[in-house]
C-alpha positions as CSV (number, residue, x, y, z in Angstrom):
1,M,0.1,-0.2,0.1
2,T,1.7,3.4,-0.6
3,P,2.1,6.1,1.4
4,S,-0.9,8.7,-0.1
5,L,-3.1,6.0,0.0
6,D,-2.8,5.6,3.8
7,R,-2.8,9.0,4.4
8,R,-6.3,9.2,2.2
9,C,-7.7,5.8,3.9
10,P,-6.4,6.1,7.4
11,Q,-9.0,3.3,8.5
12,V,-8.0,0.8,5.8
13,E,-6.0,-2.4,7.2
14,R,-2.9,-4.2,6.0
15,V,-3.4,-7.5,5.7
16,A,-1.6,-10.5,4.1
17,V,-1.9,-14.3,3.5
18,A,1.2,-16.0,3.7
19,T,1.1,-19.8,1.9
20,G,3.6,-22.6,3.3
21,A,3.8,-20.2,6.3
22,G,5.0,-23.4,8.4
23,R,8.8,-23.1,8.0
24,G,11.5,-21.6,5.8
25,I,11.1,-18.7,4.2
26,G,7.5,-19.0,3.9
27,Q,7.4,-18.7,7.9
28,A,10.5,-15.9,7.6
29,I,8.0,-14.0,5.3
30,A,4.9,-14.5,7.6
31,V,6.6,-13.3,10.6
32,S,8.5,-10.5,8.6
33,L,4.9,-9.2,7.3
34,A,3.6,-9.2,11.1
35,A,6.3,-7.1,12.9
36,A,5.8,-4.8,9.2
37,G,2.2,-4.2,11.2
38,Y,-0.3,-6.9,9.1
39,Q,-2.6,-8.8,9.9
40,V,-1.2,-12.2,8.3
41,L,-3.8,-15.1,8.1
42,V,-0.6,-18.7,7.6
43,C,-1.8,-21.3,5.6
44,D,0.1,-24.6,5.4
45,V,-0.2,-28.0,5.2
46,D,2.3,-29.2,8.2
47,S,-0.9,-27.6,11.6
48,G,2.4,-28.2,14.2
49,A,3.9,-26.1,12.1
50,L,2.1,-24.0,11.1
51,R,1.1,-23.0,15.1
52,T,4.6,-22.2,15.6
53,T,4.7,-20.0,13.3
54,V,1.4,-18.5,14.4
55,D,2.6,-18.4,17.7
56,L,6.4,-16.3,17.0
57,C,3.8,-13.3,14.5
58,G,2.3,-12.7,17.7
59,P,-1.6,-12.2,18.8
60,G,-4.3,-11.1,16.0
61,H,-2.7,-13.6,13.4
62,H,-4.5,-17.0,12.3
63,G,-3.6,-20.1,10.9
64,N,-5.3,-22.4,8.6
65,T,-4.6,-26.0,7.4
66,R,-5.8,-27.5,4.4
67,P,-4.7,-31.0,2.9
68,S,-3.1,-30.8,-0.3
69,Q,-2.5,-33.0,-3.3
70,R,0.4,-31.0,-4.9
71,G,1.1,-31.8,-8.9
72,K,-3.4,-31.8,-9.0
73,Y,-4.3,-28.9,-9.6
74,R,-6.8,-28.7,-13.0
């Protein structure tokens, strides 16, 4: 979001969705976004790893675990 838009719409909340956030780069991105003030919804197939990421992001952030079949997107 550009700074000019922030000034025009101060009530706008910054929201982000981080997929693959259970570990690695996805986790680092989710934690960085949370630290920058975004409300973060984190998604991963590993619920245990996802819980760790949600805890690292802090209060007010949410996790979502969904089963996936890699390579079967049609």
